[in-house]
C-alpha positions in Angstrom: 0.0 0.0 0.0 1.3 3.5 -0.9 0.7 5.5 2.2 1.5 8.7 0.4 -1.8 8.4 -1.4 -3.6 9.3 1.8 -3.5 12.8 3.4 -1.9 13.4 6.7 -4.7 15.6 7.9 -8.4 14.5 7.9 -11.1 17.0 8.8 -13.6 15.3 11.2 -17.1 14.4 10.0 -19.3 16.3 12.4 -23.0 16.0 12.2 -25.6 17.2 11.6 -24.1 19.2 8.7 -21.5 21.0 10.9 -19.1 19.3 8.5 -21.0 20.6 5.5 -19.9 20.8 1.9 -18.5 24.3 2.3 -16.1 23.2 5.0 -15.1 19.9 3.3 -14.5 21.7 0.0 -12.3 24.3 1.7 -10.1 21.7 3.4 -9.9 19.6 0.3 -8.8 22.5 -1.8 -6.0 23.1 0.7 -4.7 19.6 0.0 -6.2 17.6 2.8 -9.1 15.3 3.3 -12.4 17.2 3.6 -15.3 15.2 5.1 -19.0 15.8 4.8 -21.4 14.5 7.4 -24.1 12.1 6.0 -26.0 12.0 9.3 -29.7 13.1 8.7 -28.6 14.5 5.3 -32.1 14.0 3.9 -33.6 16.4 6.5 -30.8 18.8 5.8 -31.6 18.9 2.1 -35.4 19.3 2.6 -34.9 22.2 5.1 -32.4 23.9 2.8 -35.0 23.7 0.0 -37.8 25.0 2.3 -35.6 27.9 3.2 -35.6 28.7 -0.5 -32.1 27.6 -1.4 -31.2 31.3 -1.7 -27.8 30.9 -3.3 -29.0 28.1 -5.6 -26.4 25.6 -4.6 -28.8 22.8 -3.9 -30.6 23.1 -7.2 -27.3 23.4 -9.1 -26.2 20.1 -7.6 -29.6 18.5 -8.2 -29.3 19.4 -11.9 -26.4 17.0 -12.0 -28.2 14.0 -10.6 -28.7 11.2 -13.1 -32.4 11.0 -12.8 -34.2 14.3 -13.1 -37.6 12.7 -12.6 -36.5 11.8 -9.1 -35.2 15.4 -8.6 -38.4 17.0 -9.8 -40.5 14.9 -7.3 -38.3 16.1 -4.5 -38.5 19.8 -5.6 -42.3 19.6 -6.0 -42.6 18.3 -2.4 -40.1 20.5 -0.6 -38.8 23.5 -2.5 -40.4 26.9 -1.5 -39.5 29.8 -3.8 -38.3 32.6 -1.5 -38.3 30.4 1.5 -40.9 29.6 4.2 -41.8 32.2 6.8 -39.9 31.9 10.2 -43.1 31.0 12.0 -44.0 28.2 9.6 -42.7 24.8 10.7 -40.6 22.7 8.4 -42.2 19.9 6.5 -40.5 16.7 7.8 -39.2 13.8 5.7 -40.8 10.5 6.5 -39.3 8.2 9.2 -37.2 5.3 8.2 -38.2 1.6 8.7 -36.6 -1.7 7.9 -38.3 -1.4 4.5 -38.5 2.3 3.9 -40.5 3.7 1.0 -38.9 4.0 -2.4 -39.4 7.8 -2.3 -37.6 8.1 1.0 -34.6 6.1 -0.2 -34.5 8.2 -3.3 -34.5 11.3 -1.2 -31.7 10.0 0.9 -29.6 8.9 -2.1 -30.1 12.3 -3.8 -29.3 14.2 -0.6 -26.0 12.4 -0.1 -25.2 12.9 -3.8 -25.8 16.7 -3.5 -23.5 17.1 -0.4 -20.6 15.2 -1.9 -21.0 16.7 -5.4 -20.8 20.3 -4.0 -17.8 19.4 -1.8 -16.0 18.0 -4.9 -17.1 20.6 -7.4 -14.5 22.6 -9.3 -11.3 21.1 -7.9 -9.3 17.8 -7.8 -9.0 17.4 -4.0 -10.2 14.3 -2.1 -13.5 14.3 -0.2 -15.0 11.7 2.1 -18.3 11.1 3.9 -18.9 10.3 7.6 -21.8 8.1 8.7 -22.8 6.5 12.0 -23.1 2.7 12.4 -25.9 3.3 14.9 -28.0 5.1 12.4 -28.3 2.0 10.2 -31.5 2.4 8.2 -30.4 5.3 5.9 -26.8 4.2 5.5 -27.0 2.1 2.3 -28.9 4.9 0.4 -26.5 7.4 1.8 -23.5 5.4 0.6 -24.9 4.9 -2.9 -25.7 8.5 -3.3 -22.1 9.4 -2.3 -20.7 6.8 -4.7 -22.7 8.4 -7.5 -21.0 11.7 -6.7 -17.5 9.9 -6.8 -16.8 10.1 -3.1 -13.2 9.2 -2.3 -13.4 8.0 1.4 -16.0 6.6 3.7 -15.5 7.0 7.5 -17.8 5.4 10.0 -18.0 5.4 13.8 -20.5 4.8 16.6 -20.5 1.1 16.3 -18.7 -1.8 14.7 -19.2 -1.5 10.9 -18.1 -5.0 9.8 -20.6 -5.1 6.9 -19.9 -1.8 5.4 -16.8 -2.8 3.3 -18.7 -5.6 1.6 -21.7 -3.2 1.0 -19.3 -0.8 -0.7 -18.0 -3.5 -2.9 -21.6 -4.4 -4.0 -22.9 -0.9 -4.3 -19.9 0.2 -6.4 -20.9 -2.6 -8.8 -24.5 -1.4 -8.7 -25.6 -4.6 -6.9 -28.1 -5.0 -4.1 -26.6 -4.7 -0.6 -27.9 -5.6 2.8 -27.1 -4.5 6.4 -28.2 -6.4 9.5 -30.4 -4.4 11.8 -30.0 -4.9 15.6 -33.4 -5.7 17.0 -34.0 -5.9 20.8 -35.7 -9.2 21.6 -34.6 -10.9 18.4 -33.6 -14.6 18.6 -30.9 -16.5 16.8 -33.5 -17.7 14.3 -34.4 -14.1 13.3 -32.8 -12.4 10.4 -33.7 -8.7 10.2 -32.0 -6.7 7.4 -32.4 -3.4 5.6 -31.8 -3.6 1.8 -30.9 -1.2 -1.0 -31.3 -2.3 -4.6 -29.9 0.3 -7.1 -31.9 -0.9 -10.0 -35.1 -0.6 -8.0 -34.3 2.8 -6.5 -32.5 4.6 -9.3 -33.3 2.5 -12.4 -31.2 0.3 -14.5 -30.8 2.8 -17.4 -28.6 5.0 -15.2 -26.0 2.4 -14.4 -22.3 3.1 -14.9 -19.2 1.8 -13.2 -18.6 3.5 -9.8 -15.4 3.9 -7.9 -15.1 1.9 -4.7 -13.9 4.5 -2.0 -11.4 3.8 0.7 -13.0 2.7 4.0 -11.8 3.9 7.4 -13.8 2.7 10.5 -13.4 4.7 13.7 -12.1 2.5 16.5 -11.3 3.0 20.2 -8.9 0.0 20.6 -6.3 -2.0 18.7 -8.4 -5.1 19.6 -11.4 -3.7 17.7 -9.2 -2.6 14.8 -7.7 -6.1 14.5 -11.2 -7.6 14.6 -12.5 -5.4 11.8 -9.4 -6.1 9.7 -9.9 -9.8 10.0 -13.7 -10.2 10.1 -15.1 -7.4 7.9 -17.0 -8.4 4.8 -14.5 -6.6 2.6 -11.4 -4.6 2.6 -10.6 -2.1 5.5 -8.1 0.4 4.2 -7.1 2.2 7.5 -8.4 3.3 10.8 -9.4 6.5 12.7 -8.3 5.9 16.3 -10.5 8.0 18.6 -9.8 8.8 22.2 -12.5 9.8 24.8 -11.4 13.4 24.5 -13.0 13.7 21.0 -16.2 15.6 20.5 -19.6 14.1 19.7 -20.2 10.4 20.7 -17.4 8.6 22.6 -17.0 4.9 23.0 -18.0 3.9 26.6 -15.3 2.9 29.0 -14.2 -0.7 28.9 -15.6 -2.5 31.9 -18.3 -1.3 34.3 -19.4 2.3 33.9 -18.0 4.5 36.8 -18.5 8.2 37.1 -16.3 10.9 38.5 -17.4 13.7 40.9 -18.8 15.7 38.0 -20.9 12.7 36.8 -18.7 12.0 33.7 -17.5 8.5 32.7 -14.1 7.5 34.1 -11.6 6.2 31.5 -8.6 4.2 32.6 -5.6 2.3 31.4 -7.8 -0.3 29.6 -9.1 2.6 27.4 -5.6 3.6 26.2 -4.9 2.6 22.7 -1.6 0.7 22.1 -0.1 2.4 19.1 2.6 -0.3 18.7 -0.3 -2.8 18.2 -2.0 -0.4 15.8 1.2 -0.1 13.8 1.6 -3.9 13.7 -1.7 -4.2 11.9 0.0 -2.9 8.8 -2.7 -0.4 7.9 -2.4 3.4 8.1 -4.1 5.0 11.1 -5.0 8.6 12.2 -5.3 9.7 15.8 -8.4 11.7 16.8 -9.4 13.4 20.1 -7.1 16.2 21.5 -4.2 15.6 19.1 -4.6 18.9 17.3 -1.2 20.6 18.1 2.0 20.4 16.1 3.8 18.8 19.1 1.2 16.0 19.4 1.2 15.4 15.7 4.9 14.8 15.7 4.6 12.6 18.8 2.0 10.2 17.3 3.7 10.1 13.9 6.9 9.0 15.6 4.8 6.1 17.1 3.5 5.0 13.8 0.4 7.1 13.1 0.0 8.4 9.5 -1.5 11.6 10.8 -4.5 13.0 12.8 -8.2 13.7 12.4 -9.4 17.1 13.6 -13.0 18.0 14.3 -13.4 20.6 17.1 -11.0 23.2 15.7 -12.8 23.2 12.4 -16.2 23.2 14.0 -16.1 26.9 14.9 -14.4 28.2 11.7 -16.3 30.5 9.3 -16.9 27.7 6.8 -18.5 25.2 9.2 -22.3 24.6 9.3 -22.8 25.7 12.9 -25.2 28.6 13.2 -23.1 31.8 13.1 -24.7 33.1 16.4 -23.7 30.0 18.2 -20.2 30.1 16.8 -19.9 33.7 17.9 -21.1 32.9 21.4 -18.6 30.2 21.9 -15.7 32.3 20.5 -16.7 35.3 22.6 -16.7 33.3 25.8 -13.3 32.0 25.0 -12.0 35.4 24.1 -13.4 36.7 27.4 -11.0 34.5 29.3 -13.9 33.0 31.2 -13.1 29.4 32.2 -15.9 27.5 33.9 -14.8 25.8 37.1 -15.7 22.3 35.7 -14.4 23.0 32.1 -16.1 24.0 28.9 -17.1 20.4 27.9 -19.2 17.9 29.8 -19.1 14.2 28.9 -22.7 13.2 29.5 -23.0 9.4 30.1 -26.8 9.3 29.5 -28.0 12.1 27.2 -27.6 10.3 23.9 -30.4 7.8 22.9 -27.6 5.7 21.4 -26.3 4.8 24.9 -22.9 6.2 24.0 -21.4 9.0 26.1 -21.9 12.4 24.4 -19.9 15.6 24.9 -21.8 18.9 25.3 -20.4 22.5 25.5 -21.8 24.4 28.5 -23.8 27.3 27.1 -26.8 28.8 28.9 -29.1 28.9 25.9 -28.7 25.2 24.9 -30.2 22.0 26.1 -26.9 21.2 27.8 -28.6 23.1 30.7 -31.0 20.6 32.3 -33.6 23.2 33.2 -34.0 24.2 29.5 -34.3 20.6 28.4 -36.8 19.6 31.0 -39.1 22.4 29.8 -39.0 21.0 26.3 -42.0 19.0 25.0 -40.7 15.5 24.4 -41.3 14.4 20.8 -39.6 12.0 18.4 -40.4 13.4 14.9 -37.1 12.8 13.1 -36.3 9.3 14.5 -32.7 8.8 13.5 -31.7 7.4 16.8 -34.7 5.1 17.4 -34.0 1.4 18.3 -35.7 -1.5 16.6 -37.4 -4.0 18.8 -39.4 -7.2 18.3 -43.1 -7.0 19.3 -44.9 -10.0 20.8 -46.5 -10.7 17.4 -43.1 -11.0 15.8 -43.3 -7.6 14.0 -40.5 -5.1 14.2 -41.2 -1.6 15.5 -39.0 1.3 16.7 -38.8 3.3 19.9 -36.5 6.1 21.3 -35.6 6.7 24.9 -35.9 10.4 24.3 -39.5 10.2 23.0 -42.5 10.9 25.3 -42.1 8.6 28.3 -45.6 7.1 28.2 -45.1 6.2 24.5 -41.8 4.5 25.3 -43.3 2.5 28.1 -46.2 1.4 25.9 -43.7 0.0 23.5 -42.2 -2.2 26.2 -39.3 0.1 27.1 -38.0 0.6 30.6 -38.5 3.7 32.6 -34.9 3.9 33.6 -33.8 4.0 30.0 -35.6 7.4 29.5 -33.8 9.1 32.4 -31.6 12.0 31.2 -32.1 11.2 27.5 -32.1 14.1 25.2 -33.5 14.5 21.6 -30.2 14.9 19.8 -31.9 14.8 16.4 -33.8 18.1 16.9 -31.1 19.7 18.9 -28.4 19.1 16.2 -30.7 20.5 13.5 -31.1 23.6 15.7 -27.3 23.8 15.8 -27.2 24.6 12.1 -29.9 27.2 12.2 -32.8 24.9 11.2 -34.7 24.6 14.5 -38.1 23.1 14.2 -41.2 25.0 15.4 -43.2 22.5 17.3 -46.9 22.3 18.0 -46.6 24.1 21.3 -45.2 27.0 19.4 -41.7 26.6 20.8 -38.5 26.3 18.7 -36.1 23.5 19.4 -33.0 24.4 21.3 -29.4 23.6 20.2 -26.9 21.4 21.8 -23.3 22.1 20.8 -20.8 19.3 21.0 -17.0 19.7 21.0 -13.9 17.8 22.1 -11.2 18.9 24.5 -9.3 20.6 21.5 -11.7 23.5 22.2 -9.1 24.6 24.7 -6.7 25.4 21.7 -9.2 27.7 20.1 -7.6 30.8 21.6 -4.2 30.0 19.9 -5.9 29.9 16.5 -7.8 33.1 17.1 -4.6 34.9 17.9 -3.2 33.8 14.5 -6.2 34.9 12.5 -6.4 38.2 10.7 -9.3 39.5 12.7 -8.8 37.8 16.1 -12.5 37.4 16.3 -13.2 34.7 13.7 -11.0 32.3 11.8 -11.0 30.1 8.7 -10.2 26.5 7.9 -6.9 27.7 6.5 -6.0 29.2 9.9 -6.5 25.7 11.5 -4.2 24.1 8.9 -1.6 26.8 9.4 -1.7 26.4 13.2 -1.2 22.6 12.8 1.8 23.3 10.4 0.2 21.4 7.6 0.0 24.4 5.3 
């Protein structure tokens, strides 16, 4: 394997649409690997269209999609010339099921195509897409749409994606692919899968040879990496090795969950990744989670890492998808020199419906503050983090620990599973300025996530031309990759 074909710096895939096409394109044009987030990408596209697509980027990309019949169906359902009024709620895309509707899979495929197409448009740099293993039902359609846009890399975390390499092999040949769906209550005799058939969803007349992208799973241990290399359904090309200091979802500690005095998970020696063992696997790997300094880059490269993945420092740059007011609030607090007694970032062991620890930035106007979240009407109207479960009649349904408690209990869920859970789907849409107006007339609140690299933001701001905002190029210059 020619390691020089891979970039040393990978921009993290932060969802929902924080790692948008604008950020990924900027990083890629500077010679590094830009990543778009594929999480909830169908909801992102339909809300951009309902906001009127003022710059016309969505429609320009849609014009390049192979099937204009599919595109016109999407535009007729969601595009609003001039944009909807602020007080008008967004029309939602349908919820996914084991066998989602053809129109929903088409929407998902097209949405992924649009994001990758725009990130790759007009330059020869490399672009990847990031997906979550836990959000299994849209993933095949997302992957195929990205392949249609000639995506170069696929990165996947929040689970153990053994089946994704084989699915990429099949989809790149325009063949039907399947993914197993975890179902609570399933027996060894059950076989629950979600399926994507390109000829059924796109149509055989549009087929052409597709490039099979490189696949990098996100791992938290050399043991998991070795398992994926050996037991995946196809080729694994490298690894992103993520520490518990990274933003977003973290792997839970190995062994029983124990909390510190702040209520955060305690990580110990068993959670440290052995870089010598990673190097011995013979595949390139990148370190993620509080490695974004020139000194740490040199240190991990000396131990065998090919480079690093950086999310948090890019998250608050001008090109990222975070709502500008939220970015400015975070930056202003950092510039003020205010340092919360317990730190800027809290690792919440229970907030995410996935069951994975989730990092939240402490800001008073977000649902990281419990009082604000408790006042929120519980609703599950996007459904990306729902869990599949087997009903007594053998049918498969879905439930979410963050949905209304009574609904969750009626579906056989346990009361303790609902404690402290937050609706990340709606909160992360609010992060990018697309907050839903709910039936009680309230707008969903944001929840900003970041890793411990947030502590290095001041250094980048001092290097920027204005000292008040910064660009992706400033991050790259700070890391000495320019």
